[in-house]
N, C-alpha and C positions, 0 to 999 in steps of 0.2 A: 471404179473401186478406189478407195482411199489408200495412198501409198503407206507401206509400213514405216514405223519410226526407225531412226538410225539405231537407237538402243536395241530394238527387236532384231534388226538385220545383224548387228555385231554379235549379239548373243547367239543368234542362229548360226552364223558363220563359225564362231568360236566353238560352239557345242558340236557342230558337225565335224570340224577338224579333230576336236578332242575325241569325239566318238570313234572316228576312223582310226586314230592312233591307238586308243584303248583296245579296240577289237583286234587289231593286228598284234598288239602286245599280248592280248589274251591267248590268241591262237599260237603265238610263238612260245609263251610260257608252257602251255599245254603240251605242245610238240616236244619241247626240251625235256619236260618231266617224263613224258612217255618214252623219249629216247634214253634218258637216264635209267629208267627201270629195265628197259630192254638190255642196256649195256650190263647192268648188274646181274640179270638173268644169264647173259652170255658168259660173263666171267664165272659165275657158279657152274654153268653147264660145261665150260672148258675145264674147270678144275676137276669135276666129277669124271669127265672123259679121260683125263690124264690118270686118275685114280684107277679106273677100270683098265686102262692100257697097261699100267703098272702091274696090276694084279694078274692080268693075262700073260705078261711077259715072265712071270714066275712059274707058270705052268709048263714044265719042261717034259712031262710025261702024260700019257693017257690018264693015269691015276690023278695027276695034278688037275687035268681038265675036269674029271669027275667031281673033284672037290671044289670047282669053281663057284658053284651056287652058294655053298657055305661060306666061302671066303668073301664073296661080293656082299652077301646079306650082312656079314659081320661089318664090312667096310661102310655100309649105308645106314647103320644103326644111327638114329637121331636125325637123320635128314628127311623130315617130313615133307611131302609134296614132291619128292624127287623120285623118278621112275628111270629104270635102266633095263635095257634088253640087249642081248648078244645073240646074234644070228650067224651060224656057221655056214659051211658050204651046203649047197643044195637046199638052202632056206630052212635049215634045221635050227630050231630055237634052243640055244644052249643055256640061256638064263633070261628070266624075266621077273622083275621085282613084283611083289604082291600089289594088286590093284593098278598095275601099269596099263595104260591105254595109249597105244601108238597107232597112227594111221598106217595103212598097208604101204602107201607110197613111201613113207620114211623108212620102213624096215626093208623093203625090197630094192631101195635105191642102192647104187653101187658107186660111193664116192671114190675119187682118185686115191691111189694108194699113198701119194705123197701129201695128202691133205693133213694139215696140222694146225687146227684153229682157223678162225676167220670164216667158218662155214655159215651160210645164210640160214637163219633159224626158220623153222616151220611152225606155224601157229594154227591151232584147231580147237574146236569145241567138242566136248564129250560129256553127256549127261549133265548139262548146265555148268560145267566147269571149263575154264580156259587153260590151255596149255601152250608152252613154247618149247620146242625141242630141236635137236640137231643130231645128225648121224655122221659117223666117220669110220674108217677102217683101223683095224688094230691087228698086230701080229702076236702070235703066242710064242712060248719058248720051245715049242716042239719043231724040230727041224723038218722041213719039207711040208709042213701044214700051211695051207693057203690062209691069207688074212681073213679075219671075221669082220662083221659089221656090228658096230657098237652104237646104239641109239640112247640118248640121254634126254629126258624131258623134265620140266619143272612146272608145277601148278601155279598159274598166275591169276588165280581168282581174286586173291587178296589185293593184287595190284589193280585189277579191274574195278573192285569195290572202292579202293582208295581213289582212283582216277575219277570215278563216277562222283564221289562226294567232293573231290577237289574241283572238278569242273563246275559243279553247282555253286560252290562257295566263290570260285573265281569269277563266274559270270555275274553272280549276285554282287560281288564287290565292284565289278566293272560297271554294272547298272547303277549302283550307288554313286560311283565315281562320275558317271556321265551326268547324273542329276546334280551332284555337287558342282561339276564344272560348269553346267548351265547356269546354276545360281551365282557362282563366282563370276562368270562371264557377264551376267546381267549387272552385278555389282560394279565390276570393272568398267563396263560401258557407261553406266550412270556416272560413276566418278570421273571417267575420262571426258564425258561430255558435259561435266558441270560448268566449264567455261562457256559453252554454248548456251546452257540454260541461263547463266548469268548475263550473257549478251541479250538473250530474249527478255529477261527481267528488266534490264536496263533500257531496252528499246520500248518496253510497255510503260516505263516511267517518264519517257520523254514527252515534254510538252513545250509550249511556247515559253514558259518561265524556267525551263530545265534543259535548255539546249547546251549548257556547259558541262553536262555529265560526259565522262570519258572512261573507257575500259583500259586499265594499265596493261600494256603489252607484256610486261614482265611477269604478270600473274597467270598467263595462259600458256599452254604447251607450245612447243616450237612450230607445230603444224597449224596452229591457230593465230600465230603472231601476225601473218599477213592479213588474216581476216579482221583481227582487232585494229590493226593499223588502218585498213580500208574503212572500217566501221567509224573510227575516230575522225578519219578524214571527211566522211560523209557528214557526221555531226558538225564538224567545223564549217564545211560549206553550207549546211543548213542554218547554222547560227549566223554566218556572215550574210547569207541571202535574207534571212529574217530580219536581221538588223537593218540592212539596206532597204528592205521593204517597208519596214517601220518608219525609217528616216524619209523614205520617199513618200509615204502616206502623209506624214506630218508636213513635209515641204509642199507637197501638192495642196493640202488643205490651206496652208499659209499663202501660196501663190494665188489660189483661186479666191481666197477670202479678200485680198486686197482689191482687185478690180470689182468685185461684187460689192464690197463696202463702198467704194468710190461711186459706183452706179447708184446705190441706194441713197447715199448722202446727197448727191447731186439732184436726184429725183425728188427726195423729200424737201430739199431747199427750193426747188423749182415750183413745186405745188403748194408751198407754204403761203404764198400770196400771188395775186394776179401780176403778170409780167408782160412785157412787150414781145412781139413776134421775134424780134432780133435776139432778145435775151433767151427765149425758148430755143431758137435755132442754135445759139452758142452752147446751151445745155446739150442739145442733141448731138452736136459735133463732138463735144467732150465725151458723151456716152459712147459715140461711134468709135472713138479711139480705144476706149476700154473693150468694146465688143470685138474690135479687130485684134486686140491683144489676146483675148480669150480664144478667139478663133485660131490664132496662130499657135497658141499653146495646145489646144485640143488637137489640131493637125499634127503637131510635133509628137504629142503623146500617142496618137494613132500610128504614126510612122514608127516610133520606138516599139510599140506593141507588136506590130507586123515583124519588125526586125527580131524581137525576142522569140517569136514563134517560127522563124525561118520562112516568112511569107514574102520577103523581099527577094525577088528574082531579077537581078540586073541584066539588061540586054548586053549582047556581045558585039562591040564595035571598037575600032581603033580610036583612042582618044589621045590627042596631042596635049600633054600637060602644059607645055610652054605656051601654046596658043590660047588655051583656056585661061591660063594665069594672066596673060596680057589683056584679054577681054575683061577679066575681073579688075585689073588695075585701072582700066578706062572707067569702069562702074564706080570705083571707090576714089577716083583721082580728086574729084572736087572736095570730098570730105577730108582726104589726106592733106590736100593743100591748105584747107581751112585750119587744120591742126599743125601745119608746118611739118609734116611727115613725108619722108622720101620713100618711094617704092622701088625696089630693085629686084631683077630676075637674072639668074645665071644658069646655064645648062639647058638641056632639052632631053625629052624622052617620051616614048609612046607606051600606053598600057591598053589592055583590052578590058572593056567594061561599059557601064552605062554613063553616057557623057553628062547627062543632067544631074545624075546623083553625085558623080565625082565633082562636078562644078559646084554643087551645093556644099560638099565637104570642104573644098578649097575656099569657098566664100565664107563659110563659118570661121575657118582658121584666120583668113585675112581680116575679117570684121573684128575677131577677137584680138588679133595683134595690134591693129590700128588703135583700138580703144584703150589698150594698156601701154602704148608707146608714148613717152613724154615728147613734148614739143621739140622740134628740130632733130627728132630721132629718125631712124631708118628701119623700115621692114624689109627684109631680104627673103627671097624665095630661092632656093637652090635645088635643081634637078640633076641627078647623077645616076649612073648605073653601078650597082654593086658587084662584088667579085663573083657572086653566084648567078648573076644575070638579072636579079630583081632591080626594079626602078625605085630609087629613094627620092623622096621629095621632103623638104624641110622648110618650115616657116619660122624665122627667127626675128625677135624684136627685143630692144633694150628695155629695161625697167626694173623694178624692184624684184629681188629674188623671191621665189616661191619656196616656202619651207619644205623640206624633204617629206614630212609626213603628209603634206597636202597632195603631192604629185600623183600618188596611185589613185586618188579620188577625184581628180579633176574631171574625169569622164563619167562620174556619177550624175544622175539626173538632179537637177536643182541645187547641185553643190557649188558653192562659191567660197573662195579663200577668205574673203572679207564680206560677210553678209551685211554688216552694218552700213557699208558704203556703195553697195552695188546699184542702188537706185540713182546715185548721182552720176554714174558713168554709163549706165546702159538701161535700155527698156527691155532687154532680154529676160527670158524666164529661166535661164541656167540650163537649157537643153541643147544648145548648139554643139558643144563638145560631145555630148552623149550621142547625138545624131551623127556626128562626123565619125565616131568610133564604129557605129553600127554600119555605115556606109563602107567604110574601109574593110571591116570584117566580112561584109557581104561580098566584097571583091577578093576575099581570101588574103587580105593584107593585114598589116599590123601597124599600130600607131602608139608612140610613146612620147612622154613630156620630159624635158630637161630644164633645169634652171640653176644657174650658178654664175657668180661674178658679174651680176648686173645684166644677164642675158637669159631670155626664155626661148626655148626652141621646141617645136612640135615636129617630130619625124615620122614620116609615113614610108612604109616599105610595101610596094605593089609587086605581084608576080610579073615576070617578063611578058611581053605582049603575046608570045607564042604559047603561054600556059593556058590550060583550060580552067574556066571558072567553075 
């Protein structure tokens, strides 16, 4: 099942929360209005109860009690929906207003003699009408006569009808509010996610020719700033990778074209006319050199391809860097003496890794240093242990300074600081430093290049021999 969109989820969450809040508010408003009407009824009932008590207190003789009905009827004129009943001793009905309907439990109850307001009302239905009433005791002006029970009730039908209409309109308004909040939630979610849609639109427009597009972080909400920065960083990495890939493809085509052109030219010249066996042999030897160069280039490219995909798994053995360096000095000694270059080693250290791979990396650095060292110069190899336990190895040689803008790219494939002169100094294809970096990184190390004040230095930091690869 396809996951729901973020807009739908936000709208659903917002609508659900709003619906819950509106329903609670609706019930609260209904309860408050109902309580308000009940309070109004109680105030009216308390007022009429005091009126009846006052009338009873004026009856000081039996004749006054006989005139009770007339006096109460006069006092209740104009109070529609109000019912009053007075019950004397032995449940004798002393007065009852016309049309009064009281439940027996209310008339037969015996409230405390000190009750004076605050009585809990009794609610009942009679002939389709709703009533709310209270009962309390009252004393007459006749000495020695026991208190009587006074019951007062009010018709609440108009309140019930009002509350019915009120609830209908209230819940209709709440339903409309829920629909409106859902719509507003959807609009808010759409507007809030506009930067995400802009990010998607920008992503759809990215191509090899439009890798320079960026999403301004200041134009997105705070919550999406990290996403915008990460997206821009991804585009920058893609742009750099694509540029390096384009440069690499161009350099690779150039490097392959040269030996292939040489082979074609020599072969065409050889077959242009009949030649002796020695001449053919010379052409074949020359072609063999070009084939060997192509083979080395292909082998180096395969090595780098494996390194890029994490397929280089170095063996784990203790490698004595000083011993490996001395053996390499012996290998390059004749070439260095021919150039008048001195080779020097200082320090010692052991690392854990693949001996042949580490030796190849050191050989590339030494070969590169010897080729770029002027006559009577000195190539120095220094091995030392860093403060955090890592083994540091540096290869330093004198020579022209390398411009700072070239240093970060020295380890790129086929990259040369001076492409116009590389043929005069080396038969390499410009892959030695790239291979060295891959070997060092396969051993979880780092390599950096420095060049200043007539000296160039390549510094490698290997993990300590006890560290795991």
